[in-house]
TITORDREN-73013 format. One line per field, with one value per residue (C-alpha): x, y, z. Coordinates in steps of 0.25 Angstrom, whole numbers, plus 2048, in hexadecimal, padded with zeros to 3 digits. Each point is the difference from the previous one (the first is absolute). Example, Ala and Ser with C-alpha at 12.3 -4.5 7.8 and 13.67 -1.06 7.14 Angstrom:
REM TITORDREN-73013
X c(831,806)
Y c(7EE,80E)
Z c(81F,7FE)
This chain:
REM TITORDREN-73013
X c(A2D,809,7FA,804,7FF,805,7FE,800,7FF,7F4,7FA,802,801,7FD,803,7FF,809,7FD,80C,807,7F2,7FB,7F2,7F9,803,7FA,804,7F8,804,80C,7FC,80D,7F9,7FB,809,7F9,7F3,807,805,7F4,7F8,809,801,7F3,7FD,80B,7FD,7F1,7FD,80C,807,809,807,805,808,80E,808,7F9,80B,7FF,806,800,803,800,80D,804,7F4,804,80D,7FF,7F5,808,7F8,808,803,80B,80F,80C,80B,80D,80C,80E,808,80E,80B,802,7F2,7FB,7F0,7FD,801,7F5,7F1,7FC,7F3,7FF,801,80D,80A,80F,806,80E,800,808,802,80B,7FF,802,7F7,809,7FA,80C,7F7,7F5,7F3,7FE,7F5,7FF,7FC,7F7,7F9,801,7F9,7F5,7FD,7FE,7F7,7F7,7FF,7FC,7F8,809,7FB,805,80E,80B,80F,80B,80E,809,804,7F5,7FF,80D,7FF,7F1,803,801,7F2,7FB,806,7FA,7F2,800,804,7F5,7F6,7F3,7F0,7FF,80C,802,80D,805,80E,808,806,7F2,7FD,80A,80F,805,80C,7FA,7FF,7F8,7F5,800,7FC,7F5,7FB,7FF,7FA,7F5,7FC,7FF,7F9,7F4,800,7F4,7F9,802,7FE,7F2,7FE,804,7F7,7F4,805,801,7F0,7FC,808,7F9,7F3,801,809,804,810,803,80F,800,80C,804,806,80D,809,807,7F3,801,7F8,801,7F6,7FA,803,80F,7FE,7FF,80F,802,7F5,809,801,7F1,803,7FE,7F7,7F4,80B,807,7F2,7FD,80D,7FD,7F1,808,80A,7F2,7F8,807,809,80B,80C,806,806,7F0,7FE,7F4,7F7,7F7,7F7,7F9,7F8,80C,80C,805,80A,809,808,80A,803,80B,7FD,7F5,807,7FD,80D,803,808,80B,805,7F2,7F4,7FF,7F2,7FE,80E,806,80A,7FC,806,7F4,802,7F4,7FB,802,7F6,7FC,7F5,7FB,7F4,7F5,7F6,7F0,7FE,80A,7F9,801,801,804,80D,804,7F9,805,7FA,807,7FC,803,808,7F7,7F3,7F6,7F5,7F8,7FB,7F5,7F7,802,7FE,80B,802,80C,802,807,805,7F5,7F5,807,800,7F1,7FC,805,7F8,80E,7FC,7F0,803,7F7,7FA,803,7F9,808,80C,7FD,7FD,80F,807,7F7,808,80E,7FB,7FB,80F,804,7F7,7FC,7F2,7FE,804,80B,804,800,808,80B,801,802,809,808,801,803,80C,806,7FE,809,809,802,802,80B,807,801,806,80A,803,7FF,809,80B,804,801,7F5,7FA,7F4,7FB,808,80E,808,800,80C,801,7F0,7F8,7F1,7F9,7F1,7F7,7F3,7F9,7F7,7F6,7F8,7F6,7F5,801,809,7F7,80A,809,7FE,803,80D,804,800,808,80B,801,7FC,7F2,7FA,7FA,7F4,802,7F6,7FA,808,7F6,805,80D,808,7F5,804,80F,7FE,7F9,80A,80E,809,807,80E,80A,80F,80B,810,809,80E,80D,80C,809,80A,7F5,7F8,7F5,7F3,7F5,7F2,7FC,7F2,7FE,808,809,80E,806,80C,80A,80C,80C,800,7F1,800,7F6,7F9,7FE,7FA,7F6,7FC,7FF,7F7,7F6,7FD,7FD,7F9,7F7,7FC,801,7F4,7F8,7FE,7FD,7F5,807,7FC,809,7FE,804,80D,807,80E,808,810,7FF,80F,80B,80D,80C,80D,80D,803,80F,807,80F,801,7F9,7F3,7F7,7F4,7F4,7F4,7F5,7F2,7F6,7F3,7F3,7F1,7F3,7FE,7F6,7F6,7F1,7FB,807,7F3,800,80F,802,80F)
Y c(16C,7F6,7F8,7F2,7F9,7F3,7FB,7F1,7F7,7F9,80B,810,803,80E,806,80C,803,80B,805,7F1,7FA,7F8,805,7FA,7F5,7FB,7F4,7FE,7F8,804,803,7FF,805,80B,805,80E,7F8,7F8,80D,807,7F5,7FF,80F,802,7F6,806,80F,800,80B,803,80F,7FF,80C,7F8,7F6,805,7F6,7F2,7F6,7F2,7F3,7F9,7F1,806,800,7F3,7F9,801,7FD,7F3,7FD,804,80A,80B,808,7FB,808,804,800,808,7FD,807,7F7,802,7F6,7F4,7FA,7F6,805,7F0,802,80D,7F9,80E,7FB,7FB,80C,806,809,801,80D,804,80C,800,808,7FB,7FE,80E,805,803,800,7F5,7FD,809,7F9,7FD,806,7F6,7F5,808,802,7F1,7FD,80C,7F9,7F3,808,806,7F2,7F9,80A,801,80D,7FC,802,7FE,806,7FC,802,7FB,80A,80B,805,805,806,800,806,7F4,7FC,80C,802,7F3,802,80E,7FC,7F4,808,803,801,7F3,7F9,800,800,7F9,806,7F8,80C,806,7F4,7FF,803,7F5,7F8,7EF,800,7F5,805,80D,7F8,7F8,80E,807,7F4,800,80F,7FF,7F3,805,810,7FF,7F8,808,80D,7FA,7FF,80D,806,7FA,805,80E,7FE,7FA,80C,808,7FB,800,807,80B,806,7F7,7FB,7F1,7F9,7F1,7F5,7FA,7F5,805,802,80F,80A,809,80A,7F9,808,7FF,7F0,801,803,7F4,7F5,7F5,805,7FB,7F0,7FB,80C,7F6,7FA,809,806,7F3,802,80F,7FD,7F4,809,80A,7F4,7F5,803,7F7,7FE,7F2,7F9,7FE,7FC,808,7FD,808,7F6,807,7FC,800,7FE,7FC,809,7FC,809,7FD,808,800,804,809,807,7FC,7FA,80A,7FA,80B,7FD,800,7F7,7F4,7FD,7F5,7FC,80F,806,80F,80C,806,800,7FA,7F7,7F2,7F9,7F3,800,7F2,7FE,7FA,806,7FE,803,7F7,7F8,7F0,7F4,7F2,7FC,7F2,7FB,80E,80C,80D,80C,80D,808,806,808,7FD,808,7FF,7F3,7FB,802,80E,7FE,7FD,7F4,7F8,7FA,806,7FC,80C,7F6,7F4,80B,800,7F4,7FD,80C,807,80A,806,808,7FD,7F3,7F3,7F8,807,7FD,7F1,800,804,7F6,7F4,7FE,802,7F7,7F5,800,7FD,7F4,809,807,810,802,7F8,805,80F,7FC,7FA,80C,809,7F6,802,80E,801,7F7,807,80C,7FA,7FB,80D,805,7F5,804,80E,7FE,7F8,80B,80B,7F8,7FE,80E,80D,805,810,805,80D,804,7FA,7F4,7F6,7F8,7F1,800,7F4,801,7F6,804,7FF,803,801,80D,7FF,80C,800,7FA,7EF,803,7F1,7FA,805,7F3,7F6,809,802,7EF,7FF,80A,7FC,80C,808,80A,80E,808,80E,80B,804,7F7,7FE,810,800,805,80B,804,7FF,807,80D,7FF,800,80B,805,7FC,801,7FF,807,7FC,809,7FC,80C,800,80A,7FF,802,80B,7FA,7FA,7F7,800,7F2,800,80F,801,809,806,809,807,7FD,805,7F8,800,7FA,7F7,7F3,80A,809,7F6,7FA,810,803,7F2,804,80D,7F9,7F5,808,808,7F4,7FB,80B,7FF,7F2,805,7FE,807,808,7F8,7F3,803,7F4,801,7F3,800,7F2,800,809,7FE,806,7FC,806,801,7FF,801,7FE,7FD,80F,803,807,7FF,7FB,7F7,801,7FA,801,7FB,806,7FD,805,7F3,7F8,7FF,806,80D,806,803,7F0,7FC,7FB,7FB)
Z c(322,7F5,7F6,7FD,7F4,7FC,7F1,802,7F3,808,808,801,810,806,80F,805,80B,809,80D,7FB,805,7F6,7FD,7F4,7F7,7F3,7F7,7F1,7F6,7F4,7F1,7FA,7F4,807,80C,800,804,80B,806,800,805,80B,804,7FD,80C,80B,7FE,800,80B,801,7FD,7F5,806,80B,7F8,7FF,7F6,7F9,7FF,7F6,7FF,7F5,7FA,7F3,7FC,808,7FB,7F3,800,807,7F7,7F3,7FB,7FD,7F4,7F6,804,7F7,809,7FA,807,803,806,7FB,801,80C,802,7F7,7FA,801,80F,801,7FD,7F9,7FA,7F1,7F8,807,7F8,804,7FC,7FC,80B,810,80C,809,810,800,7F7,7F6,7F1,7FA,7F3,7FA,7FB,7F2,7FA,7F4,80B,805,7F3,7FE,80F,7FB,7F3,808,809,7F7,7F9,80B,806,80D,809,80F,7FF,80D,7FC,80A,7FF,80B,808,7FC,80E,800,7F2,7FB,7F1,7F8,804,7FE,7F3,7FC,805,7F9,7F3,801,806,7F9,804,801,808,80F,805,80E,802,809,809,804,805,809,804,805,7F7,7FD,7EF,800,80A,7FA,7F3,807,806,7F4,7F8,80C,800,7F1,802,808,7FA,7FA,809,80C,7F7,7FF,80F,802,7F6,807,80E,7FA,7FC,80C,809,7F7,801,810,806,7F9,804,80A,7FE,7FB,803,7FB,80B,7FA,804,80B,807,7FD,7F6,7F6,7FA,7F6,7F5,803,7FF,7F1,7FD,809,7FF,805,80C,803,7FF,80B,804,805,80B,804,804,808,807,803,805,80A,807,802,806,804,809,7FC,809,7FE,7F1,7F9,7F3,7F8,7F4,7F9,7F9,7F5,7F5,7F5,809,80D,806,80A,808,80C,80F,808,80F,7F9,7F6,7F1,7F6,7F4,7F4,802,7F1,7F9,800,7F8,7F7,7F8,800,7FD,808,801,807,807,80D,808,80C,7FF,7FA,7F5,7F7,7FD,7F5,808,808,802,7F2,7FA,7F6,804,7F6,800,7F8,800,80C,808,805,7FA,806,7F8,7FD,7F7,805,7F5,807,80E,807,7F7,80B,7FD,7F3,7FB,7F6,806,80E,80A,80E,805,7FA,807,80C,7FF,7FE,80D,806,804,7F8,7FE,7F3,7F1,7FE,809,7F5,7F3,809,800,7F3,7FD,809,7FA,7F4,808,808,7F7,7FB,80D,803,80D,805,7FE,80E,801,7F3,807,80C,7F6,7F9,80D,806,7F2,801,80E,7FE,7F2,80B,80B,7F7,7F8,811,801,7F4,804,80F,7F9,7F7,80B,808,7F7,7FE,80A,806,7FE,805,7FE,80B,7FF,7FB,80C,7FC,804,804,7FC,7FF,809,7FE,80E,7F7,7F4,7FC,7F6,7F8,7F4,7FC,801,80D,806,7FB,80A,808,7F5,7FC,80F,803,7F4,804,80F,807,805,7F8,801,7F9,803,802,7F2,7FA,7F2,7FD,806,7F3,800,80F,7FB,7F5,807,80C,7F8,7FE,7F4,7FE,7F6,7FD,7F8,7FC,7FF,7FB,800,7FA,804,7F4,7F8,80B,7FA,809,7F9,807,7F7,804,7FD,7F3,808,7FD,808,802,80C,807,800,80F,801,80C,804,809,7F4,7F8,80B,803,7F2,7FF,80C,7FA,7F2,807,808,7F3,7F8,80D,7FF,7EF,804,80B,80C,80E,806,80D,7F9,7F9,809,7F7,801,7FA,7FB,7FA,801,7F8,7FC,7F9,7FC,7F1,7FD,7F3,800,80D,805,805,7F7,806,807,7FC,808,802,808,800,807,804,807,808,7FD,80D,805,7FE,80E,807,801,801,80C,7FD)
């Protein structure tokens, strides 16, 4: 059996899956100040009368990282950047605590200018004065030689500081995206560590030595201890879980849009002929373009528990979540209160919900029921407008799915799939979009189910320079010697061996290592009109998907 748990900003959902069939499901409120209590409450309900020895793994998805970024509840981060010549620092948007250093590695991984220790000491003094403990260090070509990043981190290092090094987070080139990736990784580091600490306490209480996995942005899982080195991979964990849940339950075959309407955010995802779209260059969150490979999703700050207020006569919803609905003990009116007023939901106290909406109704010159209807109409309109913008964005560029690049594909959604708590909004949103909707079975626990059924994934990037006789695997921090006659085929072979070992370390099952070469290039290097060697680049991944027992694709 597999225990799948989704820790959302509002609810924690759990499912127990046996032989790929849902056996049990539960939903409990999330106490964000005490994640452990939420995990225990969900687990104790679902494992009652079960033999724990039959549970082979626990898989979690979480919106902790995503919500922290969207709501800007993140740590202060200092970014130390080694950009070298040719790029205007003003274009990089590295945050207010950015330090541009001397020191430069060129495109072939050769150190052209060493780092300046006096500059590092000045940075050190600034970090001490401002008490900044989260630090990102990024060199433009660090994926081809990580030594300068490592040297800076070593000199600045102390027991109070944590470092996010660009070359460890992605082996791909793109300096601005690597900066954003490192920044976000550092910004959520302590928040994510606290989450993992609570999870491990929970596992110690109820599950002993059962392996625990976390779902990543690409719809794959990783052992939770391994995820600590790269928490940024867990942004969009919740949206990825709902996509995997839809793959397992909805039998999508057409072009479609899917919504996961949670308490804090609504996540929009898109399918092309039944396959979820992928962000091949890296996902974007809160305007930050990263190098984290992930399923395509757009998170907007509106959900069932978003705060509702009237500003200049207009209804404003979100992006803040100030607590649960008033009907459930909160202090700020929410769309959930509006649903309770309209008898769409039977949660909590209807009288408290009506009392919460009443002041808003007075400002709108409406009765309470009409005001509640207007709030939900506004929420549906915001979500529908966001879907339209997403479709315009998607159809303006090449379409990638988890299986292939669809050249020239235009996506025309034929159906709207809605999961999550406030899925009762589905008819209104679908009406505004102009196509039918479906609420799949078990939609209220889709995220937990998707997490339970996802396979373990990881990827590596190899760069071979036959003139230097050197092979770098950036994500592993590995530098290997190679012969001068090393070929592209050799690089792929080495890459698959290393990827297999990496995947096993991350907790992959031998039967679920579906490898895929996503990039394979080689270029002749010429000097004085003579070929001096080859530059070889290879990227290989474990393909995202469902565990082999149920993956029919």
